[in-house]
C-alpha positions, 0 to 999 in steps of 0.5 A, a space after each residue: 536535502 533533509 527528511 523535514 523537506 521531504 515530509 513537508 513536500 509530501 504534506 504539501 507544506 513545502 514553499 513552492 520555490 523549494 518543490 523543484 529541488 525536492 523533485 530533482 532530489 527524488 529523481 536522482 535518488 530512486 530509493 528515497 522516491 520509492 520510500 516516499 511513494 510508500 508513505 503516500 500509499 499508506 496515507 491514502 489507505 488510512 484516509 480511505 478508511 478513516 477520513 469519513 470519520 473526521 467529518 462526522 459530528 460528535 455523537 450526543 451520547 459522547 457530547 452530553 457529559 460536557 454540555 452545559 446544564 439546563 439554563 446555563 448560557 452557552 459559553 459559560 464555564 462549567 466546573 466538572 466534578 473530578 469523576 467527570 474529568 477522569 471519565 473524560 481522560 479515560 474516554 480520550 485515551 480509549 479513543 486514541 488506542 482505538 484509532 491507533 489500533 484500528 489503523 494498524 489493524 486495517 493496514 494488516 487486515 488480510 494478514 492477521 498474526 503476521 504483523 504489519 509487514 504485509 502492509 509494507 509489502 502491498 504498499 511496495 507493490 502498489 508503489 512499484 506499479 505506479 512508478 513503472 507502468 507509465 514508462 514508455 521507453 524503459 518499462 522493464 530491465 529485461 524484455 520478454 524476448 529474453 524470458 529465460 535469462 530474465 527468469 533465471 536472473 530473478 530466481 538467482 537474486 531472490 533465492 527461489 525458483 521463479 516463473 513468468 505465468 502465461 496470461 494470454 487467456 486473460 488477454 495479457 502478454 509478458 512485457 518483461 521484468 526488473 529487479 527491485 529492492 525493498 526493506 526486506 531485500 531483493 524483490 522482482 516485478 513482472 509486467 504484462 500488457 493487453 492489446 489496448 495497452 493496459 498494464 498489470 504487474 506481478 510483484 514478488 519477494 521471498 517470504 519466511 512466514 509460511 504459506 497463506 494461499 487465500 487471496 487478500 485485497 487492497 485498494 489505493 485510489 484507482 489501483 487495486 491489488 490481490 496478494 498471497 503467500 505460497 512456496 516461500 514467495 509473497 505475490 501481489 497482482 496489481 492493476 488499474 482494473 475492476 476487482 472482479 477482472 483483477 481477481 480472475 487474473 490473480 486466480 490465473 496467476 496462482 493456477 499457472 504457478 501451481 500447475 
């Protein structure tokens, strides 16, 4: 299976008779599946931010320099002066810089000064959430009935002391957790569930960028996340919940971790 096949599948351009092959490959190769889920998440984030701009007509102030002079028939060839051509090239270049810079700025909007690693972190958190919250028989590797073993194991693998916050006040009980990996190394996911069967996840991995305990927010479709850094760990609380409810849960998590 080539990278071209995988990207064509992601773009919806793969011939229908090849799609089953790609989906079987992704089912057998979880690393590729997680990687392309991250790509899908990042594309959705960009589409949410910049998609509406694509449907807007060009403003008159930008279109005017290229409009035919009064009295000239539509479609007639216009020979612009060199200074107009240079201005057009400059405008095109500045627009490309603006769009590229805007896209990267949006992806890292909550972590200014820390590069684009935060975008990858929250994309990983959302991708892992989507993959595992739908599991019926195997949502976690280690269940809540072995919480001490789970926490000790994940702490050892992450190289940082980890805790499983109590979220009963928000109506959620621990289901269990699992060890994951991303481009930065080991990561962990803790899963919680309420009485109605709704699930949220906590995604955590080591962070070397110091602390930034203010909450940042990201959304991809129906999935929302609050994330922050503290005590050498980066945390993301992710769920298909409204922003206020998820914010309350994130505050509960932060309080439990620092009590």
